C-alpha positions in Angstrom: 52.8 101.0 105.0 56.0 103.1 105.6 56.7 103.9 109.2 58.1 107.4 109.6 60.9 108.1 112.1 59.8 109.6 115.4 61.1 113.1 115.9 61.1 115.0 119.2 61.2 118.7 118.1 62.2 121.3 120.7 59.8 124.3 120.4 60.2 127.7 122.0 56.9 129.2 120.9 54.0 128.6 118.5 55.1 131.1 115.9 58.5 129.5 115.4 56.9 126.0 115.0 53.7 126.7 113.1 55.2 126.3 109.7 58.0 123.9 110.5 56.1 121.2 112.4 53.5 120.5 109.7 56.3 120.5 107.0 58.3 118.0 109.0 55.2 115.8 109.4 55.6 114.9 105.7 58.7 112.9 106.6 58.5 112.3 110.4 56.1 111.5 113.2 56.5 114.8 115.0 56.1 115.4 118.7 56.8 118.9 120.1 58.8 119.4 123.2 58.2 122.7 125.0 61.2 123.1 127.2 62.2 126.7 128.0 63.6 127.3 131.5 65.1 130.5 130.1 61.7 132.3 130.4 61.8 133.8 133.9 58.5 135.6 133.9 55.8 133.0 134.8 53.0 134.8 132.9 55.2 134.9 129.7 56.1 131.2 130.1 52.4 130.2 130.6 51.3 132.3 127.7 53.8 130.7 125.3 53.1 127.2 126.6 49.3 127.6 126.3 49.7 129.1 122.8 51.8 126.1 121.7 49.3 123.6 123.2 46.3 125.2 121.7 47.8 125.7 118.3 49.1 122.2 117.9 46.1 120.5 119.4 44.1 122.0 116.5 46.7 120.6 114.1 46.7 117.2 115.7 50.4 117.4 116.7 51.3 116.1 120.2 53.0 118.4 122.6 54.9 117.4 125.8 56.3 119.8 128.3 59.6 119.5 130.0 60.2 120.5 133.6 60.3 124.2 134.2 63.3 125.1 136.2 64.3 128.7 135.8 66.6 128.7 138.8 68.7 125.9 137.2 68.9 127.9 134.0 69.8 131.1 135.9 72.7 129.2 137.6 73.9 127.9 134.3 74.3 131.4 132.9 75.6 133.1 136.0 78.3 135.6 135.1 77.0 135.8 131.5 74.1 138.3 132.2 75.7 141.1 130.2 76.6 139.1 127.2 75.0 140.3 123.9 72.2 138.2 122.4 73.9 135.5 120.4 76.9 135.4 122.8 78.1 132.8 125.3 74.9 133.0 127.4 72.9 131.9 124.4 75.3 129.1 123.7 74.9 127.8 127.2 71.1 128.2 126.9 71.0 126.3 123.6 73.1 123.5 125.1 70.8 123.2 128.1 67.6 123.0 126.1 69.0 120.7 123.4 70.5 118.4 125.9 67.2 118.0 127.7 65.5 117.4 124.3 68.0 114.7 123.4 67.7 113.0 126.8 63.9 113.1 126.7 64.0 111.7 123.1 66.2 108.9 124.2 64.1 108.1 127.3 60.9 108.0 125.3 62.2 106.1 122.3 62.3 108.8 119.7 64.5 108.2 116.6 66.0 111.7 116.6 65.7 115.2 118.0 65.8 118.7 116.6 64.8 122.2 117.3 62.8 125.1 115.7 65.3 127.6 117.0 67.0 127.8 113.6 63.9 129.5 112.0 64.6 132.9 113.4 67.2 135.2 111.8 68.3 136.2 115.3 69.7 132.8 116.0 72.9 131.3 114.6 71.9 128.0 112.9 75.5 126.9 112.5 76.1 127.3 116.3 72.8 125.6 117.2 73.6 122.7 114.8 77.1 122.2 116.1 75.7 122.0 119.7 73.0 119.5 118.5 75.6 117.4 116.8 77.9 117.4 119.8 75.0 116.4 122.1 74.0 113.7 119.6 77.5 112.2 120.0 77.3 112.4 123.8 73.8 110.8 124.0 73.7 108.5 121.0 70.4 110.1 119.8 70.6 111.4 116.2 70.1 115.1 115.7 68.2 116.7 112.8 70.5 119.4 111.3 68.4 122.3 110.1 68.3 125.9 109.0 64.6 126.5 108.9 64.9 130.2 108.0 66.1 129.1 104.5 63.5 128.8 101.7 61.5 131.6 103.4 60.8 129.5 106.5 60.8 132.5 108.8 58.6 134.5 106.4 56.2 131.6 106.1 56.1 131.2 109.9 55.4 134.9 110.3 52.6 134.9 107.7 50.9 131.8 109.3 51.3 133.4 112.7 49.5 136.5 111.6 46.7 134.5 109.9 46.1 132.6 113.1 46.5 135.7 115.2 49.2 133.9 117.4 50.8 135.6 120.3 54.2 136.7 118.9 56.9 138.0 121.3 59.9 140.1 120.3 62.5 138.4 122.5 63.6 134.8 123.3 62.2 134.8 126.8 65.4 135.5 128.6 65.2 138.7 130.7 68.9 139.4 130.1 68.3 139.3 126.3 65.2 141.4 126.6 67.0 144.0 128.8 70.0 144.1 126.5 67.7 144.5 123.4 65.8 147.3 125.2 69.0 149.1 126.1 70.3 148.8 122.6 67.0 150.1 121.1 66.9 153.1 123.5 70.5 154.2 122.9 
């Protein structure tokens, strides 16, 4: 019997992972890693975490949760509050979340790590992958390069999310990104 490589996959929310994780299960033993200190509203954080746990328990995919430390995240992006979504603040945030995913993967003996962040058209897959590859070199844990929005990945995730009636938010979780988006929409 073939043993599949063990993949620790960073997940931000259930809708972003609902198509990707089962697809990756074809080639990997997938465990989801919910690590999102960028979400500063506790109710929003809990809602996303619970939706991930409920959704993937029903699919038989394990979920582990990283430490929630919004204050550390806030300190890491200090001075970048007014950056547009996709700017330097997001780069710092991606780095923080992917580094913790890689470290957790290494500590727990996973073969590689990755993220579902590349499924959304609002995120720069090239940037996310370059950060993942840099972290891979620093930690020695291989990174799964991806652009999950390709081949209708985002569309399929959205369709499955609607079918399952999943909670679907319209921002990354970062108050600064949400506020900047609201300002842009109102102008």
